[in-house]
C-alpha positions in Angstrom: 12.3 1.1 17.1 11.3 4.6 17.9 14.7 6.0 17.1 14.7 4.2 13.7 11.2 5.3 13.0 12.1 9.0 13.6 15.3 8.6 11.6 13.4 7.3 8.6 10.7 10.0 8.8 13.3 12.7 9.1 15.2 11.3 6.1 12.1 11.2 4.0 11.1 14.8 4.7 14.6 16.3 4.7 14.9 15.4 1.1 12.6 15.9 -1.9 11.6 12.2 -2.0 8.5 12.4 0.2 7.2 15.6 -1.5 7.8 14.3 -5.0 6.0 11.0 -4.2 3.0 12.9 -2.8 2.8 15.3 -5.7 3.1 12.6 -8.3 0.4 10.4 -6.6 -2.1 13.3 -6.0 -1.5 14.6 -9.6 -2.1 11.2 -11.2 -5.2 10.4 -9.2 -6.6 13.9 -9.5 -6.2 13.9 -13.3 -7.9 10.5 -13.5 -10.8 11.5 -11.3 -11.5 15.1 -12.4 -10.0 15.7 -15.8 -9.7 12.6 -18.0 -13.2 12.1 -19.6 -13.2 8.3 -19.3 -12.9 8.3 -15.5 -14.1 11.8 -14.6 -16.4 12.0 -11.6 -18.3 15.1 -12.9 -19.0 13.4 -16.2 -20.1 10.3 -14.3 -22.9 12.3 -12.6 -23.1 10.3 -9.4 -21.7 11.1 -5.9 -19.7 7.9 -5.8 -16.0 7.3 -5.1 -15.9 3.8 -6.6 -13.7 5.0 -9.4 -11.1 6.4 -6.9 -11.0 3.2 -4.9 -10.8 1.1 -8.1 -7.9 3.0 -9.6 -5.8 3.9 -6.5 -4.6 0.3 -5.7 -3.1 0.1 -9.3 -1.2 3.4 -8.7 0.0 2.1 -5.3 1.3 -1.0 -7.0 4.1 1.2 -8.3 4.1 4.0 -5.7 4.8 1.9 -2.6 7.7 -0.2 -4.0 9.2 3.2 -5.1 9.0 4.4 -1.5 10.4 1.2 0.1 13.0 0.2 -2.5 15.8 2.1 -0.7 14.9 1.2 2.9 17.2 -1.7 3.4 19.0 -1.9 0.0 20.6 1.5 0.6 21.7 0.4 4.1 23.3 -2.7 2.6 25.0 -0.9 -0.3 26.5 1.8 1.9 27.6 -0.7 4.6 25.6 0.9 7.4 23.3 -2.1 8.0 26.1 -4.0 9.9 26.7 -0.9 12.0 23.0 -0.5 12.7 22.7 -4.2 13.8 25.5 -3.7 16.4 23.4 -1.1 18.2 21.1 -2.2 21.1 18.1 -2.8 18.9 16.6 -6.1 17.7 16.2 -7.1 14.1 12.5 -6.8 14.6 13.0 -3.3 15.9 14.9 -2.4 12.8 12.3 -3.8 10.4 9.4 -2.5 12.5 10.7 1.0 12.6 11.3 1.1 8.9 7.9 -0.5 8.2 5.9 2.0 10.4 7.8 5.0 8.8 7.0 3.9 5.3 3.4 3.1 6.1 3.0 6.5 7.7 4.3 8.2 4.6 1.8 6.3 2.5 -1.0 7.2 4.9 0.0 10.9 4.8 -0.1 10.6 1.0 -3.7 9.3 1.1 -4.8 11.9 3.6 -5.4 14.8 1.2 -7.7 12.6 -0.9 -10.3 13.1 1.8 -11.0 16.4 0.0 -12.5 14.3 -2.8 -15.1 12.9 -0.3 -15.9 16.3 1.1 -16.3 17.7 -2.5 -18.7 14.9 -3.5 -20.5 15.2 -0.2 -21.3 18.8 -1.0 -22.0 18.2 -4.7 -24.6 15.5 -4.0 -28.2 16.1 -4.7 -29.3 16.7 -1.9 -25.9 17.4 -0.2 -24.7 14.4 1.7 -26.2 11.9 -0.7 -23.2 9.6 -0.6 -22.6 6.2 0.8 -20.3 7.3 3.7 -20.0 3.8 5.2 -18.7 2.4 2.0 -16.2 5.2 1.6 -14.7 4.8 5.0 -14.7 1.0 4.7 -12.8 1.4 1.5 -10.3 3.9 3.1 -9.6 1.3 5.9 -9.2 -1.4 3.2 -6.8 1.0 1.3 -4.7 1.6 4.4 -4.5 -2.1 5.2 -3.7 -2.9 1.5 -0.9 -0.3 1.5 0.5 -1.9 4.7 0.7 -5.2 2.9 2.4 -3.5 -0.1 4.9 -1.8 2.3 5.8 -5.1 4.0 6.3 -6.7 0.5 8.4 -3.8 -0.6 10.6 -4.0 2.5 11.2 -7.7 1.9 12.1 -7.0 -1.7 14.5 -4.3 -0.5 16.2 -6.8 1.8 16.7 -9.4 -0.9 19.1 -7.4 -3.0 21.3 -4.3 -2.5 20.2 -2.9 -5.9 17.3 -0.5 -5.6 16.1 -1.1 -9.2 15.9 -4.8 -8.6 14.1 -4.2 -5.3 11.5 -2.0 -7.1 10.9 -4.5 -9.9 10.6 -7.4 -7.4 8.3 -5.4 -5.2 6.0 -4.4 -8.1 5.9 -8.0 -9.3 4.9 -9.5 -6.0 2.3 -6.8 -5.3 0.8 -7.3 -8.7 0.8 -11.1 -8.3 -1.0 -11.0 -5.0 -3.5 -8.2 -6.0 -4.3 -9.2 -9.6 -2.5 -12.5 -10.4 -4.4 -14.8 -7.9 -7.8 -13.6 -9.1 -6.8 -14.1 -12.7 -5.7 -17.7 -11.9 -9.2 -18.6 -10.7 -10.4 -18.4 -14.3 -7.8 -21.0 -15.3 -8.5 -23.6 -12.6 -12.3 -23.5 -13.1 -14.9 -24.0 -10.4 -14.3 -25.9 -7.1 -12.2 -25.6 -4.0 -8.9 -24.4 -5.7 -10.7 -21.5 -7.4 -12.5 -20.6 -4.1 -9.2 -20.5 -2.1 -7.4 -18.6 -4.8 -10.2 -16.0 -4.9 -10.2 -15.7 -1.1 -6.4 -15.3 -0.9 -6.3 -12.6 -3.6 -5.8 -9.1 -2.2 -8.4 -7.5 -4.5 -11.1 -9.7 -3.1 -10.2 -8.8 0.5 -10.1 -5.2 -0.5 -13.5 -5.2 -2.2 -15.0 -6.9 0.8 -14.0 -4.1 3.1 -15.2 -1.6 0.5 -18.8 -2.8 1.0 -18.9 -0.8 4.2 -18.9 -3.9 6.5 -15.6 -4.4 8.4 -15.2 -8.2 8.6 -12.6 -9.3 11.1 -11.6 -12.1 8.8 -10.5 -9.7 6.1 -8.6 -7.5 8.6 -6.9 -10.5 10.2 -5.8 -11.9 6.8 -4.3 -8.6 5.7 -2.5 -8.1 9.1 -1.2 -11.7 8.8 0.2 -11.0 5.4 2.0 -8.0 6.8 3.4 -10.1 9.6 4.5 -12.8 7.2 6.5 -10.5 5.0 8.0 -8.7 7.9 9.1 -12.1 9.3 10.7 -12.9 5.9 12.5 -9.5 6.0 13.8 -10.2 9.6 14.9 -13.7 8.5 16.8 -12.2 5.6 18.6 -9.7 7.9 19.5 -12.7 10.2 21.1 -14.5 7.3 23.3 -11.5 6.6 
């Protein structure tokens, strides 16, 4: 797993892919938070990062599948997957190494956004007048949410050797779990089905962590989703 992890990381940073992804993400989020008048934090007038944590998951809906779409599909298309699976590494090792490498790339993409927190911390009146617990809880939720998106993207990449199909399928599944389940609660009305749909929706789990209280139930649910989609990916490699 370690060798595959290093191979994936080196492949990312030895090509323009990682740098382009980081620049596109930081530019898009930076424009929305500091330039566009409808979502500008200086125009909002409060030392609050709620806008950032509301908009970022929607950007990641497209960003993460774009990162993961080539992970397995490219191996299948070029015929190197069969060669890789003959090496002394388990299928879980292959999937785990690729998952950790992609997740690390997403985490490194999010890392520069801590500058936004430092900036708002200094701009507060008085300085430091910001809900730090909520901010760091939201960052933990964002990392876990990105991990789920990475696991979904890897599964989508294993389904088909076409990277475009993998990207579209990954975006659709991420959107369905993050937005679709919450939207369905309005159709089923009140009662037990609506409660469970709301609980299973990723946006509800993400908002719960953003309140500043790290609930083990939210963390376990998100980690379980990661494990489920990684298991699906491993099963798909087994059928190949």
